[in-house]
N, C-alpha and C positions, 0 to 999 in steps of 0.2 A: 330385631331376633326377641329380649323382651317383652317383648309388649304383645304377645303371643301363646307367654306362660300365661293361661287361662285354660276353662273348662266355661267357655258362652253359652250363653242363656239359651242361645241357639239349639248348641248343641245341647242343655237338658232336655229344652223341651224336645228336643230327636231321641232324645232318655225314652220319656213316657211313651209319647209316641208309638217306639218301638215297644214300650209292657202293654199299653193299651190297645195292639194291632193283637198281639197275643193272645189276652187275655180276654179279648171275645167274640173269638172262636170260641168258646167253652162256653159263652152267652151269660158271663157275671158283667153281674152291671158295675165295678171298679173294683178297683187295690183298696187296702188300705194298712201304712204300714208303718210300725213304731222302732224295726234297728237300725241306729243311727247315722250307720252307714248307708244303709237304704234312702232315704228317708237328703241325707248326701252329694250318693250319688248322682237323683232325681229329681231336690232342688238346689240345690252347692248354701245349704243349709247345718254346718256345724255347728253340735254340743253337744250339752259334758248330758248327760245321762241323772236324769233323779229319778225320785222318787214323785216326778209333778210329770202325769203323761202330756208325752209332744207327742203330737202324729199325723202322715202326708197323707189326704186322702186325694185319689184321683178316681174320678167318673169317666164311662164307657165314653162321653162324649168329650171328651176332650178337657170337660171342666179340673177344676182342681182348689182342695185351700191345706191347708199348712193351721197345725191347730201348736196353741202351745201356753203356761204360764204366764201368766202379768209379766214377771222380773225377763223372762225373755224374746218378749217383743219388741220389742225396739231391733235388740238384737237381727232377731227372723227380717223381719220388714228392707236392713238395710242388706243382709248378707244376701235371703232367699229371691231363687228367679224363680215368686210365682204373684199374682199377682193379687192371691186372699189371705190375709194372713190373721186366722179368727184367733180370742185371746181367753182363758177363765184368767181367778182370780189368784184363788193357789188352793192348792191340797192339801186336805182334805178339807179346805173352807164347801161353802156352801154362795152361790150353786156347788154341788159335783161338778168336779173339775170333764167327767162322764157325757155330764147335759151340752157340755157342749159338744162333743165328740157327736153324742146324737142330732141333734141337733143340724149342724153341717151332711151329718151323712143322708137327714130326712133331705135338706134343700137339693145338693145331688141327685138325690135319685135312686141311692145305693140302696138294693131291697134287695128280696127272692135270694142270687146265688154268688155273695163277694170276694175277693183274695183275698187275700192276708197273707202277711211274709209271718201271723202265725198270731194267736187268737185271745187278741188285748195287750192292753202294756205288760210286759213283764217283773215277772217281782225283783222289782228293783230299792237296794235303796227301804223298805220295809211299806212298796208302795201296795195295796189292797184293794179290788175292783171289779167291778164287773167284766165277762164275758165277751168279749165281740160278740160272737152267737146271740147272747143275753142281752147289750148292749141295742143292737141292728135288728133280734128281730131274726137273724141272714141264715142261710149255711158260710158256712165257711169254710175257704178253699185257701192251703198253700200255697203261696203260687215265687215258692225261696227262689226254691230249685231249678227254675227263667231265670228269672231274675238272678242268682253267682252264675248264668251260663252268660246271660249279656254282660253283664262286669268284666267275665275274665276274660273277650277278644277283646284288645284298649284301640280306641282310635287315634288317631296322627296327636293328637291334641294331652296325649294321655301320654303315647310315649313318650314325648318332649319333654310335661314335666316330672316322670317318672330320671330317664336321661340328666336332664336341671337337680337330681335329690344325686346321683353319683354324684359327681364334679364336687360333693360340697360333699357327703360324706368319706370322700376321700383325700381332699381335704384333712379332714377331721379324720382319720385314720395315718394318710404322715406322720403331724405331730404327734400320735398316738405314740406310737413308736418311738421318735425323738424324743419324747422327754418320759420312757418307760426304762430302768438303767433299776440295780445291785440296789437295798434299801430302802427305795420309791414306791407309796404307797399306788392303792390302785386307782384311790383316790387323789391324792394329788396330781395324779400321769392323765385321768380319763376329764373332772374337772379341768386341768390349767386347755387339755387338745381342745375337747366338747367346746368350752367358751371363747377362743381363738378362729375357730372356728366359727363359731355362730355369729360371732361377730364382721366376720366378712366376710359368713356369706351373708347377714345384714346390712353392709355397706352393700353389697353391688346387687343386689337386688329383693330387697327389705323391700320395699314398695309392692313391692307383685308376689312374694314369698307366697305371705297369706298360712301363714302354716297350716290352719283346722284339723289337722291332728291330736286327737288319744293320746303318740307313745309319744312325743316330744313337741317342744318347739320352737328345736333347730338346730345345728348339725351336733351329735352326739359320736364318741366313739368310748369306750368299755370296754371290759373285761367278765364282769358280772360276775367275781369272781372263779375265774376259768382262769386259774392261775396253778404253778405243779401240779399234781396230784387230783388239785381242785377241777384241774379244763378235761380230767375224763367225767364232769359228770354233765355230759349238753345245755342242762335244763340252773346250772346251779346257779346263785344266786351272791352276790358281792360282799365285802365280808374285810374292807378297810383290809385284805393283803396284802401284804412286804410284801415288794420281790425276789427274787432272792437266782444265784449265777447255777447254771443249769436248770432253769422252771420252763415250762413245755407252757408259753397263751395260746388260747383261743381267746382272740378279738370280735367285735363287733362292732357297722359304722349304718347310720346313714341320714336322714336328711328329712324331713316332710317341707311337699312344696308345695300346698294347693291342695294338700291330704294324701298325695301321694307319693309316696313310702318305693327306696331302692334297701338291695344289704347284700353288706358289703363284710365280708369273717376272711380271717387268713388265723390260719397257724403259723406264732410265732419261737424261739430259743434263747434264751437268754448260752449267750455264751460257746463256748466250744460242743454244736451237738454229739451225740454218743453214735457210737453205729445204728444200735436202736434203733435209736430217735428218728435216724437218717431214713433205717427202713422200714418204718411206720409212716414218714410223710413222706417216699419216692410211693409203695401206694396207696394215703393219702387221694396222691395226687392223678393216679390210675386210672380210680372212685372214680376223681371225675369229669375226667376224660371221658368215660368211661359213660357214662348220665351225657358228655356233649352230645360220645357219636348216636349217642341212639334219638337227640330229639329231632322230631322234626314233620312235619305237618305230615297227616293220616296214619303217624305210631300213634300209640294209645299208649296215656301216661303208666301203668299198667306197662307195657313193654322198658322204659324208661329202668326205671327201678328195678325187670325180674333181669337186666342187665346187671347192672350193679351187683344184685346179690348173683351171679354167676361167675363177678369174679370174686368173689366172696371166698367161695366153695373153694374156686379151684385154686386157691392160692391159703387153704386152710385159716380165714378171716373172720372167722363167723361168731367166735368170743369174743369182738372185738366191735360186732354189731348192734345195734343202740335200737336206731329209728330208721324211714321212710329217700326217702334220696331228695326231694326237695317239693316245695309248695308254687303258685300263685301269690304276684303281690302285687297290691295295687294304694286301694285307700288302705285296704285290713293290712297289718302285715304277714298275716297269715292269712290269705285264698285259697278255696279251690277255683281249678285241679289241683292234684292232689301227683309225687312223684311216686305209688305206692301203688302192690299189686294188686290191691282192692280196689282202685280208681282205671273205672277204663274209659272212660275221655278221651275221645278224639284230638291233639294234638292241634291247631289248626293255626296256619299268621295270624297272627294279634297279640296271641297272646305271652305273660312273662312269664317264668322262672321263678323262683330259687333254686339253685341248686346244689349238695352241697352234703354228700356224702359221708361221716365218719368213721375217726375210727377212735375206737375209747378203751384204756387199757392202765383197768385201777392200780398198778404200780410204777406207772410208766405217766401217761399225761392221756389227754385229749388231741385227735390231729383231724384236721378239719377248716379247708376253709365254704365257701358259700360266694356265688356270683348272683348276678341279675344279668338272664339271656331273656333275649327275645327273637320271639320264630319270628322267623322270613316263610316264603316262599319258596325258600331251598335247604332249607337249618333252619338256625339262629345264631344273631349276631352277642358277642357277647358283652354286655351293655360295663360291666364296672370294670375296669385295669389296671388295680394294683398288681404291684408287679407277684407272681402267683410261687417262684422257684427258691426253695429253700436257704441260699444266699443269698438272695438280698435280705429275706427273713430271717437274720441272723443279727440279735442285738445285741452289743462290743462291752465288755466289762474291761 
């Protein structure tokens, strides 16, 4: 089974062919991609974006090349599922990096109208250079939407990697809950849990796990400052907070496996919950169940969020509303489509979402579970399996 935990060169090739088939209908000569996630998705090469431009060039006839700086050459040659890797010396050295990209574009016949995720390498860490349309003397057509649509439907291999991520996130969270006690800091609990879970993960699947992710290098679990009243801030930042009896906690856990991520979040309480904490927790669970019930093939993402918001309205809870009901997940922690009233994407089998409607009361705390779910032919499969009931999420004093 473990040997199947990978995206094969054949799958990368099929992805490129599908994209090229799509752009051929528009008469485009090829595609140039700069986004690190897109480069990884179509080539298998994961990198840290800096001021040094990196580009994946796909010609309409199937020819392709990766352009990288010299410092990434061996890395790209060893990781990319491509036959051709070109390099330049350094940025902003001479000859300029863009001259190599220009030569590759000419070699592969990308002229006239070409597709791209954006018109040139973006402004990253001080990069300044010509746009792609200036460099190629071509008309650039944005193709990011069709790439996102392709990425939204996960293959069986992608789903297998997300399932493996779920397994190790579950372990990391189990350890996090075990090590969380009054008087301990969030840093102590998070680092201990993450280190132990990562060690176990690497012992089990280290030869093939290959994180390939800018988000994490192993299994991780923590609170990111969502402790006590801080849990009412959905995107708080860690502050080495000390746990105290009565705190409401919002946790998070994940584990990258060959670049693929899952999301597991839980609301926990230190000590005996108060009546108001129990009430908010119960509503939070009901909101998530409402979203689960609404996710099905043929429905729209907006339908899911609309059903959740209807529950908010019926129970007079909008004072505690802060965000939409979830988002897709895969190579990025946040992907489209989004479970939001403004996203009318039709839900299809193979999509993977996080489902995480939350309630946030500034004087009490935040209440949010997040589970990763796979859309099936008939509904959903909840991939995360950590306990969701309050009884098992109370941390004893």
